N, C-alpha and C positions, 0 to 999 in steps of 0.2 A: 430245208428245215430252218425254222426261225430260231434266232439265237434266244437262249434262255428258256426254250421249251424242250422238255424231255419226253421223248416218245417211247422210251424203254419201259417195259412193264416193271422193271426193278426200281424205277424212279419212285422215291417215297412221296406220298401225298401229305397234305397238311394234317390229316387225321392220324397218319402214321407217325409223323414227327411229334405231334401233341396228342397222345392217346386220351387225355382227359378233357380235350376241348369240346367233345360232343356232349359232355354231361351238363345238366342244368345246374347252375350255381345254387339255385334254391334247394335242389335235391341234395347237393353236397353239404349244405349247412343244416339239413333237417335234423340230423342226429344231435348236433350241438344244440339246436333249438329245443328239441324234446327234453334233453338233459336240463337245460335252463328252466324250462317250464316245470319239470319235476322238482327241481331245487326250490323254485319260487313257491310252489304249492306246499312243499315241506316246511319252508320258512313261515309261510302264512299259517299253516296248521300249528306250528310250534308257538307262534306269537298269539294265536287265538287261545291255545291251551294255557299259556302263562296269564293272559288277561282274565280268562275264566277262573283260574285259580285265585288270583289276587282279589277278584270280586267275591268269591266264596269265602276267602280268608278274612276279608274285611267284614263281611256279613257275620262270620263266626265271632270275631272280636266284638262287634257291636251288640250282638245278641247276648253274649256272655256278660258284658258290662250292664246291659239292661236287666238281666236276670238278677245280678247281685244288687243293683240299685232298687229293684222292686221288692226283693225279700227284706232288705233293710228298711225300706219305706213302710212295708206292711207291719213289721214288728215295732216300729217307732210310732206310726200313726194310729194303729188300732190296738196294739198290744202293750203300750205304755213305755217302751224303750228297753234299756239294757242295764243289767247289774250282775254282780257275781256274789250273791249273798244267800243262795238257796231258795230264793223266791221265784215267782213266775217270771220276773224280769231276767233271771238267770237262764231260764228255759229258752228265752227269746234268742240267745246266742246259738242255740242248737241249729235251727234252720239256716241261719246266716252262715255259720261256719261250714255246714255240710254242703250247702249249695255253692259256696265260694270255693271250697277245697275239692270235694269229691265229684263235682260236675264241671264248673267253669274252668278252674285252673287245670284240672285233669284234662279237659278237652283241649285247652291251649297247649299243654305239654305233649299231647298225643299227635298233634298236627305239626309239631315243630320241625320234624325232618322233611316235611313237604315244602317248606319255604324255599323257592329257587335261590335266594341269596345265600343259602347254606351249601349249595351244591358246588362241587369242584374244590372244596376246601378240606382241610384236615378235619376228620369226623370226630376226633376225640373231644375237642372243646364242646361240640354240640351234644355229644353223649353225656358229658358232665353236666351241661345245662339241663338236658332232659331229665337226668337223674335228680338234679337239685330241685327242679320244678315239681317233680313227682314227690320228692321228700317233703316239700312244703305242703303239698296237697294232703299227704298222710298226716302231718302234724296238725293241720287245721281240722281234719276229720277226727283225730283222737281228741282234740280239745272240744269239738262239738259233741262227742260221746260223753266226755267228762261233764259237760254242762248239763246234759239231760239226766245222767246217772246221779249226780249230786242233787239235782232238783227232786228226783224221785225219792232218793234216800231221805232228804230233809222233810218231805211231805209224807213219808212212809207209804209210798206208792210202789207196787211191784214193778220190777224191771223185766223187760223182754217177754211181755205177754201178748203183744199184738203182732200181726203179720208184718206190719211196717218195721217193727223193731227187729224181727227175724231177718228180713231182707237186708236191712241196713247194717246189722252187725256182721252178717255173712259177707256182704260186699266189702266192708272195711277190712275184714280178715283176709279175703282174697287179694285185696289191693296190697296189703302188707307183705303177703307171700310173693306176689308178683314183683314188687319192688326189690325184695331181698334176692330173689332168683335172678332178676335182671342185672343187679349190681354184680353178683357173683359170676354170672355167665358172660356178661358183655364188657365189664370194666376191669376185672382182675386180669393181670398179665398172664397168669398161669392157666387161664381158661383156654382149652384147645379150640381150634377153628371148627373141628367137626362138631363139638358140642354147641357152638354158637349157631351153626347152620341147622342143627336139630332144634334148638330152642326158639329160633326166630319166628317161625310160623305160629308156634304155640303162644309166644309172647304177644304177637300182634293180635291173634284171635282173643286171647284173654283180656287184652287191653280194651278191645271193642266191647266184649261181654261185660266187663266191669263198669264201663261207662253206661251201658244200657241198664244194668242193675241199679246203678246210682240214680238214674233218672226215675226208674220205677219206685225206688225207695223214697225219693223226694216227693213224687206225685202222691203216693199213698200217705206220706206224712202230712202234706198240705191238706189233703182230704180229711184225715183223721183229726187234725187240729181244728178245722172248720166245724166238724161235727161236734167237737167238745165245747167250743166257745159260742156256737150259734144254736143253742138248744131251744130258744123261744121263750124262756121264762123271764129273763131280764133284757134280752136283746131280740132282735128279729130272728126268726128261725131260718135255718139254712135253706129250707125248701122255698122260702119266699125270695131267695137270691138277693140279699141286701148288698150294699156296696162292698163290704169286706169279702163276702163270698164271691162276688164277681171279680174282684181284684185277685183273690187267691186262685180261682180257676184260671184266670188269664196268666198268672205266673206259671201254673202247671203247663199250659199250652206253650209258653215261651221256652220252658225247659225242654219240652219235646222237640220243638223246632230247632233249638240249639243242638241237641243231640243228633238230630237227623242231618244237619249241616256238617257236623264233625264226622259222622260216619260216611257221608257222601265224599268228603275230602279224602278220608282214609281208604275208601274202596276204589277210587279212580286210579287205574293203572298208569295213566299218563302222568300223574303227579307224584309217582314214587321217585325217591331220590336215586339218581344214577350213580355210577361209580365215582368215587372221590378223586381219582387220578385225572388231572386235566387232559392227558393224552388219550384217555379212554372214557369218553362221556356217553357211550352207548348204554341203553338199558339192558339189564340182564334179568333172567328169572329170579324170583324171590330167594331161592336157595343158593344162588350163585353170588349174591351180594356180600361184600365185606361188611362187617358189623363194627 
């Protein structure tokens, strides 16, 4: 027998001494590689979602600014400007205040919770900011109603006779109730958590519905105003589509596009605010979120 050679069947082989030596190193690391790929795909999906949100949010901000600028330009360029003396110039405040408050600022306030910069922080300051923005919207809307009511009363014109006025006054009333119920249900310390969970889906649905009604009211108001001022006796008729009619119709289209962008942001489940606690940043169903 040669030294160093073991002929006994009990002599351990290299594979017995190293039971993992026969495995392919690539196979050993495959599980880790798959996990890394999943993590990379998840990170890429998250990054894409954030980029898509900020693009939509920037589009929302720009469209809202353009809507306010256009309604101001319309009433200053073709309708003579603004005043608060019971004249037609006082009426011009009505579309400006309603578009600015009940549509644009309202849309900005509605998507406030979707901004990722607000995630992972104490939610109370953002609740207060949301309530403050909505209160400003309500104040502007009431001022807009005061402008048109005072104008009608000064000219002895009946109030609330058109479909536009019915939709507008109902929308403002719903908004006022929505704001009051929201403050009572989500900001008062005595409000129980069960009530907040019950109110939240209704609050979200009502918010989107009020925005939609606001846009309908504004579009019908623009159309009604154009019919009144473009009758064809002293100006070009609406049917001939003069520059003012073209501008007013374009403003209505911009309001619709703005509303669609806001509703798209609100309806995207990936852009809902996660839990405020830094240690629990996973998404939960709507009824399980803290308010």
